[in-house]
One Martini backbone bead per residue (centre of mass of N, CA, C, O) as a GRO file, in nm:
protein
  356
    1UNK     BB    1  -3.697   0.267   6.834
    2UNK     BB    2  -3.430   0.289   6.694
    3UNK     BB    3  -3.397  -0.016   6.648
    4UNK     BB    4  -3.649  -0.043   6.476
    5UNK     BB    5  -3.567   0.151   6.246
    6UNK     BB    6  -3.306   0.002   6.174
    7UNK     BB    7  -3.444  -0.275   6.109
    8UNK     BB    8  -3.666  -0.171   5.884
    9UNK     BB    9  -3.508  -0.046   5.645
   10UNK     BB   10  -3.498  -0.355   5.476
   11UNK     BB   11  -3.778  -0.512   5.625
   12UNK     BB   12  -4.078  -0.394   5.596
   13UNK     BB   13  -4.198  -0.624   5.383
   14UNK     BB   14  -4.204  -0.833   5.578
   15UNK     BB   15  -4.399  -1.037   5.759
   16UNK     BB   16  -4.283  -0.981   6.049
   17UNK     BB   17  -4.282  -0.670   6.024
   18UNK     BB   18  -4.586  -0.627   5.973
   19UNK     BB   19  -4.685  -0.766   6.231
   20UNK     BB   20  -4.539  -0.572   6.426
   21UNK     BB   21  -4.662  -0.296   6.312
   22UNK     BB   22  -4.967  -0.338   6.362
   23UNK     BB   23  -4.865  -0.342   6.692
   24UNK     BB   24  -4.631  -0.152   6.785
   25UNK     BB   25  -4.663  -0.044   7.075
   26UNK     BB   26  -4.723  -0.315   7.208
   27UNK     BB   27  -4.465  -0.466   7.113
   28UNK     BB   28  -4.254  -0.276   7.230
   29UNK     BB   29  -4.346  -0.294   7.529
   30UNK     BB   30  -4.317  -0.599   7.557
   31UNK     BB   31  -4.016  -0.611   7.492
   32UNK     BB   32  -3.923  -0.421   7.716
   33UNK     BB   33  -4.032  -0.588   7.955
   34UNK     BB   34  -3.867  -0.842   7.899
   35UNK     BB   35  -3.589  -0.710   7.928
   36UNK     BB   36  -3.629  -0.591   8.220
   37UNK     BB   37  -3.717  -0.887   8.349
   38UNK     BB   38  -3.562  -1.135   8.194
   39UNK     BB   39  -3.780  -1.293   7.974
   40UNK     BB   40  -3.631  -1.295   7.725
   41UNK     BB   41  -3.679  -1.481   7.408
   42UNK     BB   42  -3.605  -1.621   7.138
   43UNK     BB   43  -3.728  -1.713   6.837
   44UNK     BB   44  -3.802  -1.785   6.524
   45UNK     BB   45  -3.631  -1.913   6.256
   46UNK     BB   46  -3.489  -1.878   5.925
   47UNK     BB   47  -3.401  -2.116   5.671
   48UNK     BB   48  -3.174  -2.071   5.394
   49UNK     BB   49  -3.055  -2.077   5.049
   50UNK     BB   50  -2.768  -1.975   4.887
   51UNK     BB   51  -2.572  -1.970   4.561
   52UNK     BB   52  -2.421  -1.688   4.597
   53UNK     BB   53  -2.120  -1.795   4.516
   54UNK     BB   54  -2.224  -2.023   4.719
   55UNK     BB   55  -2.351  -2.261   4.895
   56UNK     BB   56  -2.557  -2.148   5.182
   57UNK     BB   57  -2.648  -2.077   5.489
   58UNK     BB   58  -2.933  -1.885   5.615
   59UNK     BB   59  -3.022  -1.676   5.899
   60UNK     BB   60  -3.344  -1.556   6.020
   61UNK     BB   61  -3.457  -1.366   6.240
   62UNK     BB   62  -3.682  -1.240   6.404
   63UNK     BB   63  -3.780  -0.921   6.415
   64UNK     BB   64  -3.765  -0.881   6.727
   65UNK     BB   65  -3.472  -0.991   6.741
   66UNK     BB   66  -3.342  -0.777   6.559
   67UNK     BB   67  -3.396  -0.545   6.748
   68UNK     BB   68  -3.212  -0.653   6.973
   69UNK     BB   69  -2.953  -0.647   6.811
   70UNK     BB   70  -2.958  -0.340   6.768
   71UNK     BB   71  -2.966  -0.259   7.060
   72UNK     BB   72  -2.695  -0.378   7.140
   73UNK     BB   73  -2.519  -0.236   6.927
   74UNK     BB   74  -2.593   0.061   7.002
   75UNK     BB   75  -2.457   0.031   7.300
   76UNK     BB   76  -2.161  -0.139   7.225
   77UNK     BB   77  -2.029  -0.112   6.943
   78UNK     BB   78  -1.867   0.158   6.928
   79UNK     BB   79  -1.685   0.110   7.174
   80UNK     BB   80  -1.548  -0.151   7.067
   81UNK     BB   81  -1.457  -0.048   6.780
   82UNK     BB   82  -1.244   0.160   6.891
   83UNK     BB   83  -1.039  -0.091   6.960
   84UNK     BB   84  -0.989  -0.134   6.684
   85UNK     BB   85  -0.828  -0.159   6.417
   86UNK     BB   86  -0.800   0.005   6.109
   87UNK     BB   87  -0.770  -0.302   5.962
   88UNK     BB   88  -1.069  -0.354   6.036
   89UNK     BB   89  -1.316  -0.503   5.840
   90UNK     BB   90  -1.637  -0.511   5.818
   91UNK     BB   91  -1.927  -0.421   5.971
   92UNK     BB   92  -1.823  -0.116   5.950
   93UNK     BB   93  -1.847   0.199   5.941
   94UNK     BB   94  -1.659   0.281   5.651
   95UNK     BB   95  -1.557  -0.052   5.615
   96UNK     BB   96  -1.551  -0.165   5.332
   97UNK     BB   97  -1.433  -0.269   5.033
   98UNK     BB   98  -1.311   0.003   4.948
   99UNK     BB   99  -1.145   0.053   5.200
  100UNK     BB  100  -0.978  -0.208   5.183
  101UNK     BB  101  -0.854  -0.165   4.900
  102UNK     BB  102  -0.721   0.112   4.953
  103UNK     BB  103  -0.549   0.025   5.197
  104UNK     BB  104  -0.387  -0.195   5.056
  105UNK     BB  105  -0.272  -0.019   4.833
  106UNK     BB  106  -0.115   0.164   5.026
  107UNK     BB  107   0.065  -0.063   5.143
  108UNK     BB  108   0.195  -0.149   4.879
  109UNK     BB  109   0.319   0.124   4.810
  110UNK     BB  110   0.489   0.146   5.066
  111UNK     BB  111   0.666  -0.125   5.052
  112UNK     BB  112   0.745  -0.053   4.728
  113UNK     BB  113   0.783   0.238   4.667
  114UNK     BB  114   0.592   0.268   4.428
  115UNK     BB  115   0.686  -0.008   4.269
  116UNK     BB  116   1.025  -0.017   4.307
  117UNK     BB  117   0.992  -0.265   4.507
  118UNK     BB  118   1.005  -0.567   4.630
  119UNK     BB  119   0.734  -0.796   4.730
  120UNK     BB  120   0.523  -0.976   4.961
  121UNK     BB  121   0.236  -1.200   5.007
  122UNK     BB  122  -0.006  -1.304   5.261
  123UNK     BB  123  -0.289  -1.515   5.215
  124UNK     BB  124  -0.579  -1.574   5.425
  125UNK     BB  125  -0.815  -1.834   5.544
  126UNK     BB  126  -1.071  -1.942   5.722
  127UNK     BB  127  -1.211  -2.232   5.817
  128UNK     BB  128  -1.530  -2.235   5.841
  129UNK     BB  129  -1.589  -1.988   6.016
  130UNK     BB  130  -1.885  -1.951   6.136
  131UNK     BB  131  -1.923  -2.274   6.206
  132UNK     BB  132  -1.635  -2.264   6.403
  133UNK     BB  133  -1.707  -2.092   6.630
  134UNK     BB  134  -1.620  -2.057   6.963
  135UNK     BB  135  -1.829  -1.980   7.224
  136UNK     BB  136  -1.640  -1.989   7.465
  137UNK     BB  137  -1.441  -1.782   7.362
  138UNK     BB  138  -1.643  -1.553   7.295
  139UNK     BB  139  -1.757  -1.519   7.581
  140UNK     BB  140  -1.493  -1.416   7.705
  141UNK     BB  141  -1.461  -1.167   7.522
  142UNK     BB  142  -1.733  -1.030   7.595
  143UNK     BB  143  -1.700  -1.014   7.903
  144UNK     BB  144  -1.441  -0.826   7.884
  145UNK     BB  145  -1.609  -0.586   7.712
  146UNK     BB  146  -1.871  -0.602   7.920
  147UNK     BB  147  -1.949  -0.446   8.222
  148UNK     BB  148  -2.248  -0.462   8.194
  149UNK     BB  149  -2.469  -0.687   8.307
  150UNK     BB  150  -2.715  -0.659   8.112
  151UNK     BB  151  -2.555  -0.658   7.839
  152UNK     BB  152  -2.402  -0.919   7.887
  153UNK     BB  153  -2.648  -1.104   7.913
  154UNK     BB  154  -2.763  -1.046   7.631
  155UNK     BB  155  -2.521  -1.136   7.463
  156UNK     BB  156  -2.519  -1.432   7.574
  157UNK     BB  157  -2.803  -1.507   7.488
  158UNK     BB  158  -2.754  -1.473   7.185
  159UNK     BB  159  -2.512  -1.658   7.157
  160UNK     BB  160  -2.655  -1.930   7.294
  161UNK     BB  161  -2.856  -1.931   7.087
  162UNK     BB  162  -3.028  -2.197   6.914
  163UNK     BB  163  -3.183  -2.203   6.605
  164UNK     BB  164  -3.226  -2.524   6.580
  165UNK     BB  165  -3.467  -2.544   6.795
  166UNK     BB  166  -3.623  -2.298   6.610
  167UNK     BB  167  -3.726  -2.363   6.279
  168UNK     BB  168  -3.757  -2.268   5.930
  169UNK     BB  169  -3.767  -2.413   5.614
  170UNK     BB  170  -3.725  -2.228   5.284
  171UNK     BB  171  -3.593  -2.478   5.150
  172UNK     BB  172  -3.509  -2.728   4.974
  173UNK     BB  173  -3.353  -3.025   5.020
  174UNK     BB  174  -3.193  -3.011   4.756
  175UNK     BB  175  -3.057  -2.736   4.816
  176UNK     BB  176  -2.934  -2.811   5.092
  177UNK     BB  177  -2.746  -3.044   4.968
  178UNK     BB  178  -2.540  -2.830   4.840
  179UNK     BB  179  -2.442  -2.808   5.122
  180UNK     BB  180  -2.192  -2.877   5.294
  181UNK     BB  181  -2.162  -3.025   5.592
  182UNK     BB  182  -1.914  -2.840   5.703
  183UNK     BB  183  -2.117  -2.569   5.636
  184UNK     BB  184  -2.325  -2.651   5.854
  185UNK     BB  185  -2.489  -2.568   6.136
  186UNK     BB  186  -2.661  -2.840   6.165
  187UNK     BB  187  -2.366  -3.011   6.199
  188UNK     BB  188  -2.300  -2.882   6.467
  189UNK     BB  189  -2.217  -2.829   6.761
  190UNK     BB  190  -2.346  -2.621   7.004
  191UNK     BB  191  -2.051  -2.459   7.050
  192UNK     BB  192  -2.075  -2.410   6.735
  193UNK     BB  193  -2.146  -2.131   6.578
  194UNK     BB  194  -2.290  -1.887   6.355
  195UNK     BB  195  -2.547  -1.717   6.215
  196UNK     BB  196  -2.595  -1.635   5.905
  197UNK     BB  197  -2.752  -1.288   5.896
  198UNK     BB  198  -2.675  -1.150   6.162
  199UNK     BB  199  -2.569  -0.880   6.330
  200UNK     BB  200  -2.448  -1.027   6.574
  201UNK     BB  201  -2.253  -1.209   6.413
  202UNK     BB  202  -2.081  -0.987   6.287
  203UNK     BB  203  -1.990  -0.860   6.553
  204UNK     BB  204  -1.876  -1.112   6.695
  205UNK     BB  205  -1.661  -1.175   6.478
  206UNK     BB  206  -1.491  -0.920   6.532
  207UNK     BB  207  -1.427  -0.983   6.825
  208UNK     BB  208  -1.288  -1.254   6.773
  209UNK     BB  209  -1.065  -1.130   6.552
  210UNK     BB  210  -0.922  -0.916   6.726
  211UNK     BB  211  -0.711  -1.107   6.841
  212UNK     BB  212  -0.560  -1.138   6.572
  213UNK     BB  213  -0.496  -0.842   6.520
  214UNK     BB  214  -0.327  -0.797   6.779
  215UNK     BB  215  -0.118  -1.014   6.718
  216UNK     BB  216  -0.013  -0.899   6.447
  217UNK     BB  217   0.064  -0.609   6.554
  218UNK     BB  218   0.210  -0.674   6.853
  219UNK     BB  219   0.362  -0.949   6.821
  220UNK     BB  220   0.456  -0.951   6.515
  221UNK     BB  221   0.475  -0.661   6.395
  222UNK     BB  222   0.278  -0.604   6.151
  223UNK     BB  223   0.251  -0.334   5.951
  224UNK     BB  224   0.124  -0.506   5.698
  225UNK     BB  225  -0.217  -0.530   5.776
  226UNK     BB  226  -0.531  -0.702   5.679
  227UNK     BB  227  -0.897  -0.730   5.737
  228UNK     BB  228  -1.180  -0.931   5.594
  229UNK     BB  229  -1.310  -1.089   5.808
  230UNK     BB  230  -1.140  -1.399   5.718
  231UNK     BB  231  -0.958  -1.216   5.545
  232UNK     BB  232  -0.594  -1.193   5.512
  233UNK     BB  233  -0.306  -0.960   5.496
  234UNK     BB  234   0.051  -0.980   5.440
  235UNK     BB  235   0.348  -0.776   5.432
  236UNK     BB  236   0.679  -0.835   5.275
  237UNK     BB  237   1.001  -0.869   5.163
  238UNK     BB  238   1.002  -1.153   5.311
  239UNK     BB  239   0.907  -1.481   5.269
  240UNK     BB  240   1.023  -1.599   5.532
  241UNK     BB  241   0.864  -1.418   5.725
  242UNK     BB  242   0.584  -1.510   5.631
  243UNK     BB  243   0.623  -1.806   5.710
  244UNK     BB  244   0.660  -1.753   6.008
  245UNK     BB  245   0.386  -1.614   6.055
  246UNK     BB  246   0.213  -1.848   5.964
  247UNK     BB  247   0.292  -2.040   6.198
  248UNK     BB  248   0.209  -1.848   6.430
  249UNK     BB  249  -0.089  -1.823   6.351
  250UNK     BB  250  -0.165  -2.117   6.367
  251UNK     BB  251  -0.099  -2.142   6.670
  252UNK     BB  252  -0.288  -1.919   6.775
  253UNK     BB  253  -0.559  -2.025   6.666
  254UNK     BB  254  -0.553  -2.300   6.811
  255UNK     BB  255  -0.509  -2.192   7.109
  256UNK     BB  256  -0.709  -1.930   7.130
  257UNK     BB  257  -0.963  -1.992   6.898
  258UNK     BB  258  -1.009  -2.273   6.769
  259UNK     BB  259  -0.865  -2.241   6.484
  260UNK     BB  260  -0.824  -2.248   6.114
  261UNK     BB  261  -0.675  -2.278   5.820
  262UNK     BB  262  -0.698  -2.266   5.469
  263UNK     BB  263  -0.478  -2.420   5.262
  264UNK     BB  264  -0.619  -2.361   4.973
  265UNK     BB  265  -0.609  -2.021   5.058
  266UNK     BB  266  -0.299  -2.007   5.066
  267UNK     BB  267  -0.087  -1.723   4.982
  268UNK     BB  268   0.253  -1.691   4.825
  269UNK     BB  269   0.359  -1.385   4.669
  270UNK     BB  270   0.414  -1.149   4.460
  271UNK     BB  271   0.273  -0.835   4.416
  272UNK     BB  272   0.320  -0.811   4.100
  273UNK     BB  273   0.079  -1.028   4.038
  274UNK     BB  274  -0.131  -0.962   4.240
  275UNK     BB  275  -0.400  -0.870   4.471
  276UNK     BB  276  -0.660  -1.063   4.592
  277UNK     BB  277  -0.923  -0.842   4.721
  278UNK     BB  278  -1.246  -0.780   4.769
  279UNK     BB  279  -1.283  -0.819   4.436
  280UNK     BB  280  -0.988  -0.713   4.391
  281UNK     BB  281  -0.698  -0.619   4.187
  282UNK     BB  282  -0.372  -0.545   4.284
  283UNK     BB  283  -0.173  -0.347   4.080
  284UNK     BB  284   0.037  -0.179   3.906
  285UNK     BB  285  -0.128   0.137   3.927
  286UNK     BB  286  -0.389  -0.061   3.980
  287UNK     BB  287  -0.747  -0.142   3.991
  288UNK     BB  288  -0.941  -0.439   3.959
  289UNK     BB  289  -1.184  -0.646   3.874
  290UNK     BB  290  -1.278  -0.944   3.908
  291UNK     BB  291  -1.342  -1.161   3.656
  292UNK     BB  292  -1.575  -1.322   3.786
  293UNK     BB  293  -1.754  -1.074   3.847
  294UNK     BB  294  -1.795  -0.980   3.555
  295UNK     BB  295  -1.916  -1.242   3.444
  296UNK     BB  296  -2.158  -1.244   3.639
  297UNK     BB  297  -2.282  -0.976   3.558
  298UNK     BB  298  -2.345  -1.050   3.264
  299UNK     BB  299  -2.517  -1.299   3.322
  300UNK     BB  300  -2.729  -1.158   3.499
  301UNK     BB  301  -2.821  -0.936   3.295
  302UNK     BB  302  -2.908  -1.153   3.070
  303UNK     BB  303  -3.140  -1.300   3.287
  304UNK     BB  304  -3.289  -1.095   3.418
  305UNK     BB  305  -3.564  -0.956   3.479
  306UNK     BB  306  -3.670  -0.658   3.364
  307UNK     BB  307  -3.774  -0.523   3.633
  308UNK     BB  308  -3.464  -0.586   3.762
  309UNK     BB  309  -3.241  -0.460   3.579
  310UNK     BB  310  -3.176  -0.176   3.681
  311UNK     BB  311  -3.089  -0.249   3.970
  312UNK     BB  312  -2.870  -0.454   3.894
  313UNK     BB  313  -2.694  -0.280   3.705
  314UNK     BB  314  -2.634  -0.044   3.908
  315UNK     BB  315  -2.490  -0.219   4.116
  316UNK     BB  316  -2.256  -0.299   3.924
  317UNK     BB  317  -2.159  -0.020   3.858
  318UNK     BB  318  -2.085   0.051   4.149
  319UNK     BB  319  -1.875  -0.174   4.183
  320UNK     BB  320  -1.683  -0.108   3.939
  321UNK     BB  321  -1.616   0.200   4.027
  322UNK     BB  322  -1.414   0.120   4.260
  323UNK     BB  323  -1.223   0.096   4.050
  324UNK     BB  324  -0.970   0.257   3.874
  325UNK     BB  325  -1.009   0.026   3.637
  326UNK     BB  326  -1.339   0.006   3.452
  327UNK     BB  327  -1.421   0.067   3.155
  328UNK     BB  328  -1.416  -0.210   3.016
  329UNK     BB  329  -1.622  -0.346   3.206
  330UNK     BB  330  -1.855  -0.138   3.163
  331UNK     BB  331  -1.882  -0.190   2.861
  332UNK     BB  332  -1.974  -0.486   2.883
  333UNK     BB  333  -2.225  -0.425   3.051
  334UNK     BB  334  -2.358  -0.224   2.856
  335UNK     BB  335  -2.398  -0.423   2.625
  336UNK     BB  336  -2.593  -0.612   2.781
  337UNK     BB  337  -2.808  -0.390   2.826
  338UNK     BB  338  -2.865  -0.309   2.528
  339UNK     BB  339  -2.966  -0.600   2.450
  340UNK     BB  340  -3.227  -0.544   2.651
  341UNK     BB  341  -3.328  -0.231   2.581
  342UNK     BB  342  -3.140  -0.031   2.735
  343UNK     BB  343  -3.013   0.254   2.876
  344UNK     BB  344  -2.697   0.439   2.871
  345UNK     BB  345  -2.475   0.635   2.981
  346UNK     BB  346  -2.181   0.787   2.882
  347UNK     BB  347  -2.021   0.690   3.158
  348UNK     BB  348  -2.102   0.399   3.244
  349UNK     BB  349  -2.305   0.426   3.541
  350UNK     BB  350  -2.606   0.407   3.402
  351UNK     BB  351  -2.944   0.312   3.402
  352UNK     BB  352  -3.274   0.292   3.263
  353UNK     BB  353  -3.611   0.247   3.209
  354UNK     BB  354  -3.593   0.300   2.932
  355UNK     BB  355  -3.546   0.269   2.616
  356UNK     BB  356  -3.303   0.286   2.357
   0.00000   0.00000   0.00000
């Protein structure tokens, strides 16, 4: 029941959630019996395409399957996450984008002695991350982390379930064609890829890349390292040392995780130029929101239907206030809101339902 309540928190209005809730007690007991008897099998998934920030496939498991994902995570998640390094971020309670930005800012201040000494950063991104995860490697990592036979079997069942065997496409073929072939789960062999959109995939991805985190911290002994999903940053005074680490990481990823870096997103430069990470740019003495994010916020606020304007605008205000210097950006957003006929508070942090 706890897993059910966790699952329905933001999905209660969906068709599958309403159908499950209509006969809640019966459906919960049936699901419990299937899990206890070992007869549980995942159901139909829904595949659709989102276009922001770029076109990609998203997979939504059936509501009863999402309950099972929460059930598994509730039982094994916290225990496994306690073994993660403190600089592993994303999909962990209390370790979102603000945590990651503040922690990297602290590391930059530390290595530069509060911006008084030069330093460099290496920023890397894994190529086609979710659709290229090797399930054979991940299965070994999960097996080593889950000693209980029943929970281990459930984790492997979820891992090896292929949503492409039974799914409904909720986007037009034209929209689907906007997703590059190499980024489609539907184009990968059966042993590669996790469906973007499931809690289990987010958790499994962290288990998968914990191997990289441990390698960076304990083998490379990189003191200043942080990762958010598949983006990670290393800091050092010497760019030569960062280049050496880069080669070692490439070798480790290929040999241990069967993964590779995206060369077009590998950056090595002085931290004084600003470090772009988790949507913020860390510069000397301040953090600002990425220019592209601000431009998209203004564009979205200028075009979103009026009934959705308040919720959209306040979400962007919340995002912008995470930066230490955001007044100018919030003023631009406030101007776009006022042009739509809505009021904004004096602190430029909230808009209201009523007209200006």
